[in-house]
C-alpha positions in Angstrom: 65.9 15.6 6.6 64.5 12.5 8.1 66.3 10.9 11.0 66.1 7.4 11.8 68.2 5.7 14.4 69.6 2.5 13.2 69.7 -0.8 15.3 72.6 -2.7 16.6 73.8 -5.6 14.3 74.4 -7.7 17.5 71.6 -7.0 20.0 69.1 -5.0 17.8 69.0 -2.2 20.4 68.6 1.2 19.1 72.0 2.9 18.6 73.0 6.1 19.7 75.9 6.4 17.4 76.4 4.5 14.2 79.9 3.3 15.4 79.2 1.5 18.6 76.5 -0.1 20.6 76.6 0.9 24.3 74.0 -1.8 25.3 76.1 -4.8 24.3 79.6 -2.9 23.8 79.9 -4.1 20.3 81.4 -2.2 17.3 79.1 -1.8 14.2 80.0 -2.7 10.7 81.1 0.4 8.9 79.5 1.2 5.5 81.4 2.5 2.7 79.8 5.9 3.2 78.7 6.9 6.6 76.6 9.9 7.7 78.6 12.2 10.1 75.3 13.1 11.8 74.6 9.3 12.4 78.1 8.9 13.9 77.3 11.6 16.5 73.7 10.6 17.0 72.2 14.0 15.8 69.4 14.7 13.6 70.5 16.0 10.1 70.1 19.8 10.7 72.2 23.0 10.8 71.1 23.9 14.4 72.3 21.2 16.6 72.6 20.8 20.4 76.4 21.5 21.2 76.3 20.0 24.6 74.9 16.8 23.3 77.6 16.7 20.5 80.5 17.3 23.1 78.9 14.7 25.7 78.6 11.8 23.1 82.1 12.6 21.7 83.7 12.4 25.1 81.7 9.1 25.8 82.6 7.5 22.5 86.3 8.6 22.6 86.7 6.7 25.9 84.9 3.5 24.4 86.8 3.5 21.2 90.3 4.6 22.0 92.9 2.0 20.6 94.7 2.0 24.2 91.9 -0.2 25.5 92.3 -2.8 22.7 96.0 -3.4 23.1 95.3 -7.2 23.8 92.3 -7.5 21.6 92.4 -9.3 18.1 94.1 -7.5 15.5 91.0 -6.9 13.6 89.1 -5.4 16.5 92.1 -3.3 17.0 92.0 -1.9 13.4 88.3 -1.4 13.9 88.8 0.7 16.7 91.4 2.7 14.9 89.1 3.4 12.1 86.1 4.2 14.2 88.1 6.6 16.1 89.3 8.4 12.9 85.7 8.6 11.8 84.6 9.9 15.2 87.1 12.8 15.3 86.2 13.8 11.6 82.5 13.8 12.5 83.1 15.9 15.7 85.3 18.4 14.1 83.0 18.8 11.1 79.8 19.2 13.1 81.1 21.4 15.8 82.2 24.1 13.3 79.3 26.1 12.0 80.9 26.7 8.5 82.1 23.0 8.2 78.7 21.8 9.3 77.0 24.0 6.7 79.4 22.8 4.1 78.7 19.1 5.0 74.9 19.7 4.9 75.1 21.3 1.5 77.1 18.4 0.4 74.4 16.0 1.5 71.6 18.1 -0.1 73.3 18.8 -3.3 74.9 15.6 -4.4 73.1 15.3 -7.7 72.8 19.1 -8.3 75.2 21.3 -10.2 76.1 24.4 -8.2 78.6 27.3 -9.1 81.2 26.8 -6.5 82.9 30.1 -7.1 80.1 32.6 -6.6 80.4 35.5 -4.0 78.0 38.0 -2.8 77.9 41.3 -5.1 80.7 43.6 -4.0 82.3 41.1 -1.5 85.5 40.4 -3.3 86.5 44.1 -3.6 85.8 44.4 0.2 88.0 41.5 0.9 90.7 43.0 -1.4 90.4 46.3 0.7 90.5 44.5 4.0 93.6 42.3 2.9 95.5 45.6 2.1 94.5 47.2 5.4 95.5 44.0 7.2 98.9 44.0 5.3 99.5 47.6 6.7 98.3 46.8 10.3 100.6 43.7 10.5 103.5 45.9 9.5 102.6 48.6 12.0 102.0 46.5 15.1 98.9 48.5 15.8 97.2 45.9 18.3 94.1 48.3 18.7 93.3 48.4 15.1 93.9 44.6 14.7 91.3 44.1 17.5 89.0 46.3 15.5 89.4 44.3 12.3 89.0 41.1 14.3 85.6 42.5 15.6 84.5 43.5 12.1 85.4 39.9 10.7 83.5 38.3 13.5 80.5 40.4 12.8 80.6 39.4 9.2 80.8 35.9 10.2 78.0 35.9 12.4 75.9 37.7 9.8 76.7 34.8 7.3 75.9 32.2 10.0 72.5 33.8 10.7 71.9 33.4 6.9 72.8 29.8 7.2 70.0 29.4 9.8 67.3 30.9 7.8 68.3 29.4 4.6 68.4 25.9 6.1 64.9 26.3 7.6 63.6 27.2 4.1 65.4 24.2 2.4 64.1 21.9 5.3 60.7 22.4 3.8 62.0 22.6 0.1 65.2 20.4 -0.3 65.0 20.7 -4.2 65.0 24.6 -4.0 68.2 25.1 -6.3 68.1 28.8 -5.7 68.5 28.5 -1.9 71.1 25.8 -2.3 73.2 28.1 -4.5 72.8 31.0 -1.8 74.3 28.6 0.6 77.1 27.9 -1.5 77.8 31.6 -2.1 77.7 32.4 1.6 80.1 29.4 2.3 82.5 30.8 -0.4 82.3 34.2 1.3 83.1 32.7 4.8 86.1 30.9 3.4 87.6 34.3 2.4 86.9 35.8 6.0 88.7 32.9 7.5 91.8 33.3 5.4 92.0 36.8 6.7 91.4 35.6 10.3 94.0 33.1 10.0 96.5 35.9 9.3 95.9 37.8 12.5 98.2 36.3 15.4 96.7 34.5 18.2 93.1 35.5 17.2 90.2 33.6 18.8 87.7 34.8 16.2 84.8 32.7 14.5 83.9 30.8 17.6 80.9 28.7 16.9 
């Protein structure tokens, strides 16, 4: 998808982030709907530069934090608070591969009707079997088996993430390809099931993006 960096409403410098101008230190007017990629100054794409995301987040967090606006006019203090909320939402969404894929699908499929409940063939039965196995493992305190299950879930997640990469490359050239958009929806649904199982495993560092 096309990426055009907007200009500052005050000094007309090119903005890095849609929230704030580093050239003149001015907050930017916030539209009713704001693109999270624009917030973080990144092209609209599934594959992103994680270091660039982290660097800009830290830089903007320092500039926007309400603690620096305690003596500012009330309107500017509220703008700082709102901008920080938007910044945190953008950062938390884009740094997570599944949330990022879901947000991209939202942008691409706004005017399209997708089936939001589809799953890969045979996937649901696999999840039922794994859920039963996990119930038994949690009751048995078998740490080694829990680690193996964690590894299995991690491998399944990475396989889905690989599918995200390949599908988004196709969709970049054919954004109206409804079949590929539906495949994305299906893989996202599957990944949500995986995460529910992961969340049940104590102190698990799985699904690192």
